[in-house]
KOLTORDREN-401911 format. One line per field, with one value per residue: residue number from 1; residue in three letters; z, x, y of N, C-alpha, C in turn. Coordinates in steps of 0.2 Angstrom, whole numbers, plus 5000, padded with zeros to 4 digits. Atoms other than C-alpha are relative to their C-alpha. Example, Ala and Ser with C-alpha at 12.3 -4.5 7.8 and 13.67 -1.06 7.14 Angstrom:
BEGIN
num = c(1; 2)
residu = c(ALA; SER)
n_pz = c(5000; 4999)
n_px = c(5004; 4996)
n_py = c(4994; 4994)
ca_pz = c(5039; 5036)
ca_px = c(5062; 5068)
ca_py = c(4978; 4995)
c_pz = c(5000; 5003)
c_px = c(5004; 4996)
c_py = c(5006; 5005)
END
This chain:
BEGIN
num = c(1; 2; 3; 4; 5; 6; 7; 8; 9; 10; 11; 12; 13; 14; 15; 16; 17; 18; 19; 20; 21; 22; 23; 24; 25; 26; 27; 28; 29; 30; 31; 32; 33; 34; 35; 36; 37; 38; 39; 40; 41; 42; 43; 44; 45; 46; 47; 48; 49; 50; 51; 52; 53; 54; 55; 56; 57; 58; 59; 60; 61; 62; 63; 64; 65; 66; 67; 68; 69; 70; 71; 72; 73; 74; 75; 76; 77; 78; 79; 80; 81; 82; 83; 84; 85; 86; 87; 88; 89; 90; 91; 92; 93; 94; 95; 96; 97; 98; 99; 100; 101; 102; 103; 104; 105; 106; 107; 108; 109; 110; 111; 112; 113; 114; 115; 116; 117; 118; 119; 120; 121; 122; 123; 124; 125; 126; 127; 128; 129; 130; 131; 132; 133; 134; 135; 136; 137; 138; 139; 140; 141; 142; 143; 144; 145; 146; 147; 148; 149; 150; 151; 152; 153; 154; 155; 156; 157; 158; 159; 160; 161; 162; 163; 164; 165; 166; 167; 168; 169; 170; 171; 172; 173; 174; 175; 176; 177; 178; 179; 180; 181; 182; 183; 184; 185; 186; 187; 188; 189; 190; 191; 192; 193; 194; 195)
residu = c(MET; LEU; LEU; ARG; VAL; PRO; HIS; PHE; ASP; ALA; TRP; ARG; TYR; VAL; VAL; ILE; VAL; GLY; CYS; THR; THR; GLY; GLU; CYS; LEU; GLN; GLU; ALA; LEU; GLN; GLN; THR; THR; ALA; VAL; GLY; GLN; ALA; ALA; GLN; CYS; PHE; ALA; GLN; LYS; THR; ARG; LEU; THR; THR; TRP; ASN; SER; TYR; LEU; ALA; ASN; ASP; LYS; ALA; GLU; ARG; GLY; ILE; ALA; ALA; SER; ARG; GLY; SER; SER; TRP; GLN; THR; LEU; ARG; VAL; ARG; CYS; GLU; ALA; HIS; ILE; THR; SER; GLY; ILE; HIS; ALA; LYS; ALA; PHE; SER; PHE; THR; GLU; THR; ASP; VAL; SER; ALA; MET; VAL; HIS; LEU; SER; LEU; SER; VAL; ASN; HIS; GLY; SER; ALA; ILE; ALA; ARG; PHE; ARG; ARG; ALA; LEU; ARG; SER; VAL; ILE; GLN; GLU; GLY; LEU; VAL; VAL; ARG; PHE; GLY; CYS; PRO; PRO; PRO; ALA; ALA; GLN; GLN; TYR; ARG; GLN; HIS; ILE; LEU; ARG; LEU; PHE; LEU; ALA; ARG; GLY; ARG; ARG; ALA; LEU; VAL; LYS; ARG; VAL; ILE; LEU; GLN; SER; LEU; PRO; ASN; GLY; ASP; TRP; ARG; ASN; HIS; SER; ALA; VAL; GLU; PHE; TYR; THR; ARG; GLN; ALA; CYS; PRO; ARG; ILE; VAL; MET; ARG; SER)
n_pz = c(5007; 4999; 5005; 4999; 5002; 5000; 4996; 5001; 5002; 4996; 5001; 4994; 5001; 4998; 4999; 5000; 4997; 5000; 4993; 4996; 4994; 4999; 5005; 5006; 4999; 5000; 5007; 5003; 4998; 5003; 5007; 5002; 4996; 5000; 4997; 5005; 4998; 4996; 4992; 4997; 4998; 4993; 4995; 4997; 5005; 4997; 5004; 4997; 5002; 4998; 5000; 4995; 4994; 5003; 4998; 5006; 5002; 4996; 5001; 5006; 4998; 4996; 5005; 5004; 4996; 4998; 5006; 5002; 4996; 4993; 5001; 5002; 4995; 5002; 4996; 5002; 4998; 5001; 5006; 4997; 5003; 4996; 4993; 5000; 5001; 4993; 4996; 5003; 4999; 4993; 4998; 5003; 4998; 4995; 5002; 5005; 5000; 5001; 5007; 5004; 4999; 5004; 5007; 5001; 5000; 5006; 5005; 4999; 5001; 5007; 5004; 4996; 4998; 4997; 4993; 4999; 5000; 4994; 4994; 5000; 4999; 4993; 4996; 5000; 4995; 4993; 4998; 4999; 4995; 4994; 4996; 4995; 4994; 4994; 4994; 5000; 5003; 4995; 4997; 5004; 5006; 4998; 4999; 5006; 5004; 4996; 5002; 5007; 5000; 4997; 5004; 5006; 5000; 4994; 5002; 5007; 5002; 4999; 4997; 4996; 5004; 5003; 4995; 4998; 5005; 5000; 4993; 5000; 5006; 5001; 4993; 4999; 4999; 5006; 5002; 5005; 5007; 5005; 5000; 4996; 4995; 4997; 4994; 4998; 4994; 4994; 4994; 5000; 4995; 5003; 5000; 4999; 5002; 4996; 5004)
n_px = c(5003; 5004; 5005; 5003; 5007; 5003; 5006; 5002; 4995; 4994; 4997; 5000; 4995; 5002; 4993; 5000; 4994; 4999; 5001; 5002; 4995; 4999; 4996; 5004; 5005; 4997; 4998; 5005; 5002; 4995; 5000; 5006; 5001; 4993; 5001; 4997; 4995; 5003; 5000; 4993; 4999; 5002; 4996; 5004; 5004; 5004; 5004; 5006; 5001; 5006; 4998; 5003; 4995; 4995; 4993; 4996; 5001; 4997; 4992; 4999; 5001; 4994; 4994; 5001; 4998; 4992; 4997; 5001; 4996; 5003; 5004; 5007; 5004; 5005; 5006; 5004; 5007; 5002; 5005; 5007; 5004; 4998; 5003; 5007; 5001; 4998; 5005; 5006; 4999; 5001; 5007; 5004; 4998; 5004; 5006; 4998; 5005; 5007; 5001; 5000; 5007; 5005; 4999; 5002; 5007; 5003; 4999; 5004; 5007; 5000; 5005; 5006; 5002; 4994; 5001; 5006; 4998; 4996; 5004; 5003; 4995; 4998; 5006; 4999; 4994; 5002; 5005; 4996; 4995; 5001; 5004; 5001; 5001; 5003; 4996; 4993; 4995; 4997; 4994; 4994; 5000; 4998; 4993; 4996; 5000; 4996; 4993; 4998; 5000; 4994; 4994; 5000; 5002; 4997; 4998; 5001; 5004; 5007; 5001; 5006; 5006; 5001; 5001; 5007; 5005; 4999; 5003; 5007; 5003; 5000; 4999; 5001; 4995; 4996; 4997; 5005; 4998; 5006; 5005; 4998; 5005; 5001; 5004; 5003; 4998; 5003; 4995; 4996; 4994; 4994; 4994; 4994; 4994; 4994; 4994)
n_py = c(4998; 4994; 4999; 4994; 5000; 4993; 5000; 4993; 4996; 5002; 5007; 5005; 5006; 5007; 5003; 5007; 5002; 5007; 5002; 4994; 4998; 4993; 4998; 5000; 4995; 4994; 4999; 4998; 4993; 4995; 4999; 4997; 4994; 4996; 4993; 4996; 4995; 4995; 5001; 4999; 4993; 4999; 5003; 5006; 5004; 5006; 5005; 5002; 5006; 5003; 5007; 5004; 5002; 5005; 4998; 4999; 4993; 4996; 5001; 4996; 4993; 4998; 5000; 4993; 4994; 5000; 4998; 4993; 4996; 4998; 4994; 5003; 5003; 5005; 5000; 5006; 5000; 5007; 5000; 5000; 5006; 5006; 4999; 5001; 5007; 5004; 4998; 5004; 5007; 5001; 4999; 5005; 5006; 5002; 5002; 5004; 5006; 4997; 4999; 5006; 5003; 4997; 5002; 5007; 5000; 4997; 5005; 5006; 4998; 4997; 5004; 5000; 5007; 5003; 5000; 5004; 5006; 5001; 5001; 5007; 5005; 4999; 5003; 5007; 5002; 4999; 5005; 5007; 5001; 4997; 5003; 4996; 5004; 4996; 5001; 4998; 5005; 5004; 4996; 5002; 4996; 4993; 5000; 5001; 4994; 4995; 5002; 4998; 4992; 4998; 5002; 4996; 4993; 4997; 4993; 4999; 4995; 5001; 5006; 4999; 5000; 5007; 5004; 4999; 5003; 5007; 5003; 4999; 5002; 5007; 5002; 5007; 5004; 4999; 5006; 5003; 4998; 5002; 4995; 4994; 5000; 4994; 5001; 4994; 4997; 5001; 4999; 5006; 4999; 4997; 5005; 4997; 5004; 5000; 5000)
ca_pz = c(4881; 4881; 4872; 4870; 4869; 4864; 4877; 4872; 4872; 4883; 4881; 4893; 4895; 4896; 4902; 4899; 4911; 4912; 4931; 4945; 4956; 4962; 4950; 4935; 4941; 4944; 4926; 4919; 4929; 4924; 4906; 4907; 4920; 4914; 4921; 4909; 4910; 4917; 4934; 4937; 4939; 4956; 4972; 4979; 4968; 4973; 4965; 4968; 4967; 4969; 4975; 4983; 4997; 4985; 4992; 4975; 4971; 4987; 4983; 4965; 4972; 4984; 4970; 4959; 4973; 4977; 4958; 4957; 4971; 4988; 4980; 4976; 4989; 4987; 4992; 4991; 4992; 4994; 4979; 4984; 4972; 4982; 4999; 4994; 4987; 5004; 5013; 5002; 5004; 5023; 5024; 5013; 5020; 5034; 5023; 5011; 5016; 5017; 4999; 4993; 5001; 4993; 4976; 4978; 4984; 4970; 4958; 4965; 4964; 4946; 4938; 4945; 4945; 4952; 4969; 4969; 4965; 4978; 4991; 4986; 4987; 5004; 5011; 5005; 5014; 5030; 5030; 5027; 5039; 5053; 5068; 5081; 5099; 5115; 5131; 5133; 5124; 5134; 5146; 5136; 5120; 5130; 5136; 5119; 5111; 5125; 5122; 5103; 5106; 5118; 5106; 5090; 5096; 5110; 5101; 5084; 5074; 5079; 5090; 5103; 5090; 5082; 5099; 5104; 5087; 5088; 5107; 5103; 5085; 5082; 5101; 5098; 5099; 5087; 5087; 5077; 5059; 5051; 5056; 5063; 5080; 5087; 5105; 5110; 5123; 5140; 5157; 5155; 5169; 5165; 5162; 5170; 5162; 5172; 5164)
ca_px = c(5103; 5094; 5078; 5072; 5053; 5045; 5032; 5023; 5036; 5049; 5060; 5057; 5069; 5064; 5080; 5082; 5095; 5103; 5102; 5096; 5112; 5117; 5131; 5120; 5106; 5119; 5126; 5109; 5104; 5120; 5117; 5099; 5100; 5116; 5119; 5123; 5137; 5125; 5124; 5143; 5140; 5132; 5141; 5128; 5119; 5105; 5099; 5081; 5077; 5061; 5064; 5056; 5064; 5074; 5092; 5100; 5092; 5099; 5117; 5115; 5110; 5125; 5137; 5130; 5132; 5150; 5154; 5148; 5158; 5155; 5147; 5131; 5118; 5105; 5087; 5077; 5059; 5050; 5038; 5020; 5014; 5024; 5018; 5000; 5001; 5009; 4995; 4981; 4989; 4990; 4972; 4964; 4973; 4961; 4946; 4954; 4942; 4927; 4930; 4933; 4917; 4907; 4914; 4911; 4893; 4889; 4896; 4886; 4869; 4874; 4863; 4845; 4842; 4859; 4854; 4838; 4847; 4860; 4847; 4838; 4855; 4859; 4841; 4844; 4861; 4854; 4839; 4850; 4863; 4856; 4849; 4840; 4840; 4831; 4841; 4859; 4874; 4882; 4896; 4909; 4904; 4905; 4922; 4928; 4922; 4930; 4946; 4946; 4942; 4957; 4968; 4964; 4958; 4970; 4976; 4976; 4967; 4949; 4951; 4938; 4925; 4927; 4927; 4910; 4902; 4909; 4903; 4885; 4881; 4887; 4884; 4881; 4893; 4908; 4914; 4898; 4904; 4887; 4877; 4878; 4869; 4861; 4854; 4841; 4844; 4839; 4848; 4863; 4876; 4892; 4907; 4923; 4939; 4954; 4971)
ca_py = c(5115; 5132; 5135; 5153; 5155; 5172; 5177; 5194; 5207; 5199; 5183; 5169; 5154; 5136; 5127; 5109; 5102; 5085; 5084; 5096; 5098; 5115; 5116; 5112; 5124; 5138; 5136; 5137; 5152; 5161; 5158; 5165; 5179; 5188; 5206; 5220; 5233; 5246; 5237; 5239; 5258; 5255; 5252; 5241; 5228; 5216; 5200; 5196; 5178; 5168; 5150; 5135; 5125; 5113; 5113; 5113; 5130; 5137; 5130; 5138; 5155; 5155; 5150; 5165; 5177; 5171; 5173; 5190; 5197; 5206; 5221; 5210; 5206; 5192; 5194; 5178; 5177; 5160; 5155; 5159; 5145; 5132; 5140; 5140; 5122; 5116; 5125; 5117; 5100; 5101; 5108; 5096; 5081; 5081; 5079; 5066; 5051; 5063; 5068; 5051; 5045; 5058; 5054; 5036; 5039; 5051; 5038; 5024; 5034; 5040; 5026; 5027; 5008; 5004; 5010; 5001; 4985; 4988; 4990; 4974; 4965; 4973; 4968; 4950; 4949; 4956; 4944; 4929; 4933; 4943; 4935; 4945; 4938; 4944; 4945; 4946; 4938; 4924; 4930; 4920; 4930; 4947; 4942; 4937; 4953; 4964; 4954; 4957; 4976; 4978; 4968; 4978; 4995; 4999; 5014; 5022; 5034; 5036; 5021; 5027; 5030; 5013; 5005; 5013; 5008; 4990; 4988; 4994; 4988; 4970; 4965; 4946; 4932; 4936; 4918; 4913; 4914; 4908; 4923; 4941; 4941; 4956; 4956; 4968; 4981; 4974; 4975; 4964; 4961; 4970; 4958; 4963; 4956; 4951; 4954)
c_pz = c(5002; 4994; 5001; 4997; 5000; 5004; 5000; 4998; 5003; 4998; 5006; 4998; 5003; 5000; 5001; 5003; 5001; 5007; 5004; 5006; 5000; 4995; 4993; 5000; 4999; 4993; 4996; 5001; 4998; 4993; 4998; 5004; 5000; 5002; 4994; 5003; 5004; 5008; 5003; 5002; 5007; 5005; 5003; 4995; 5004; 4995; 5003; 4997; 5003; 5000; 5004; 5004; 4997; 5002; 4995; 4998; 5005; 4999; 4993; 5001; 5004; 4995; 4995; 5004; 5001; 4993; 4998; 5004; 5006; 4999; 4999; 5007; 4997; 5004; 4997; 5003; 4998; 4995; 5003; 4997; 5004; 5007; 5000; 4998; 5006; 5004; 4998; 5002; 5007; 5002; 4998; 5002; 5005; 4998; 4994; 5000; 4999; 4992; 4996; 5001; 4996; 4993; 4999; 5001; 4994; 4994; 5000; 4999; 4993; 4996; 5005; 5002; 5004; 5008; 5003; 5001; 5006; 5007; 5001; 5002; 5008; 5005; 5000; 5005; 5007; 5002; 5000; 5006; 5007; 5004; 5006; 5006; 5005; 5006; 4999; 4997; 5006; 5003; 4996; 4994; 5002; 5001; 4994; 4996; 5004; 4999; 4993; 5000; 5003; 4995; 4994; 5000; 5007; 4999; 4993; 4998; 5001; 5004; 5005; 4997; 4997; 5006; 5002; 4995; 5001; 5007; 4999; 4994; 5000; 5007; 5001; 5001; 4993; 4998; 4995; 4993; 4995; 5000; 5004; 5005; 5003; 5006; 5001; 5006; 5006; 5005; 5000; 5005; 4996; 5002; 5001; 4998; 5005; 4995; 5003)
c_px = c(4995; 4995; 4996; 4993; 4997; 4994; 4998; 5006; 5007; 5002; 5000; 5004; 4997; 5007; 4999; 5007; 5001; 4999; 4998; 5005; 5001; 5004; 4997; 4995; 5004; 5002; 4994; 4997; 5005; 4999; 4993; 4999; 5007; 4998; 5004; 5005; 4997; 5000; 5007; 5001; 4998; 5004; 4997; 4995; 4996; 4997; 4994; 4998; 4993; 5002; 4996; 5005; 5005; 5007; 5004; 4999; 5004; 5008; 5001; 5000; 5006; 5006; 5000; 5002; 5007; 5003; 5000; 5004; 4996; 4996; 4992; 4997; 4995; 4994; 4996; 4993; 4997; 4994; 4993; 4996; 5001; 4997; 4993; 4998; 5001; 4994; 4994; 5001; 4999; 4992; 4995; 5002; 4995; 4993; 5001; 4994; 4993; 4999; 4999; 4993; 4995; 5000; 4997; 4992; 4997; 5001; 4995; 4993; 5000; 4994; 4994; 4998; 5005; 4999; 4995; 5002; 5005; 4996; 4997; 5006; 5002; 4994; 5001; 5005; 4998; 4995; 5003; 5004; 4999; 4995; 4999; 4998; 4998; 5004; 5007; 5005; 5003; 5006; 5006; 5001; 5002; 5007; 5004; 5000; 5004; 5008; 5003; 5000; 5006; 5006; 5001; 4999; 5003; 5002; 4999; 4996; 4993; 4998; 4994; 4993; 4998; 4998; 4993; 4995; 5000; 4997; 4992; 4997; 5000; 5001; 4999; 5007; 5005; 5003; 4995; 5001; 4994; 4995; 5002; 4994; 4999; 4995; 4997; 5002; 4996; 5006; 5004; 5005; 5006; 5006; 5006; 5006; 5005; 5006; 5004)
c_py = c(5006; 5000; 5007; 5000; 5007; 5000; 5008; 5004; 4999; 4993; 4996; 4994; 4994; 4996; 4993; 4998; 4992; 4997; 5007; 5001; 5007; 5003; 5001; 5006; 5007; 5002; 5002; 5007; 5006; 5001; 5004; 5006; 5004; 5008; 5004; 5005; 5006; 4999; 5001; 5007; 5001; 4997; 4994; 4997; 4995; 4996; 4998; 4993; 4997; 4992; 4996; 4997; 4994; 5002; 5002; 5007; 5005; 5000; 5004; 5007; 5002; 5000; 5006; 5006; 5000; 5002; 5007; 5005; 5003; 5006; 4998; 4997; 4996; 5001; 4994; 5000; 4993; 5001; 4999; 4994; 4994; 5001; 4998; 4992; 4996; 5001; 4996; 4992; 4998; 5001; 4995; 4993; 4997; 4998; 4995; 4994; 5003; 5001; 4994; 4996; 5003; 4999; 4993; 4999; 5003; 4995; 4994; 5002; 5003; 4997; 4999; 4993; 4997; 5000; 4996; 4992; 4999; 4999; 4994; 4995; 5000; 4997; 4992; 4997; 5001; 4995; 4993; 4999; 5003; 4996; 5004; 4996; 5004; 4997; 5002; 4995; 4996; 5003; 4998; 5004; 5007; 5000; 5000; 5007; 5006; 4998; 5002; 5008; 5002; 4998; 5005; 5007; 5003; 5007; 5001; 5005; 4998; 4993; 5000; 5000; 4993; 4995; 5000; 4997; 4992; 4997; 5000; 4996; 4992; 4997; 4993; 4997; 5000; 4994; 4996; 5003; 4999; 5005; 5006; 5000; 5007; 4999; 5007; 5003; 4999; 5000; 4994; 5001; 5002; 4994; 5003; 4995; 5001; 4999; 4994)
END
């Protein structure tokens, strides 16, 4: 089905197709990009097309070139909008989590009293669940922590950064589920794990 839409002084076509196979796209393109009789006066003729990397478009263009004969050449130019979109998608994929975090943070501080309530709730959770101890965690706790870090952070995205944070911050006994233990930094003997 073809629908002609007037656009300023030229006619533009919006084509509604049942499917996007090469044959269907070729038929739609041949109906909307017909060549006049004046083109037959030239020995060499060129069809200029702009396309994205969808394979059915390539198949349609090859079909049109074959149907017009050997006196026609086809010059294909990649669509700059699709190229730019791909570049933006790849460039911004590195900052996806940062952008999400900034949006979440800005939404959380949108209401003035909400951040104060959040801080009070966080303070009460820390006061109830955090136990500060002096000295070193027991050797069994250190061995357990090293075992868990090797098990879950052996590899992966940013594994080294996560390992450093988890080794230094929650440095207590991870087997204690009733409280979060934090031992102050004093000289602790290094525990060597044997595999």
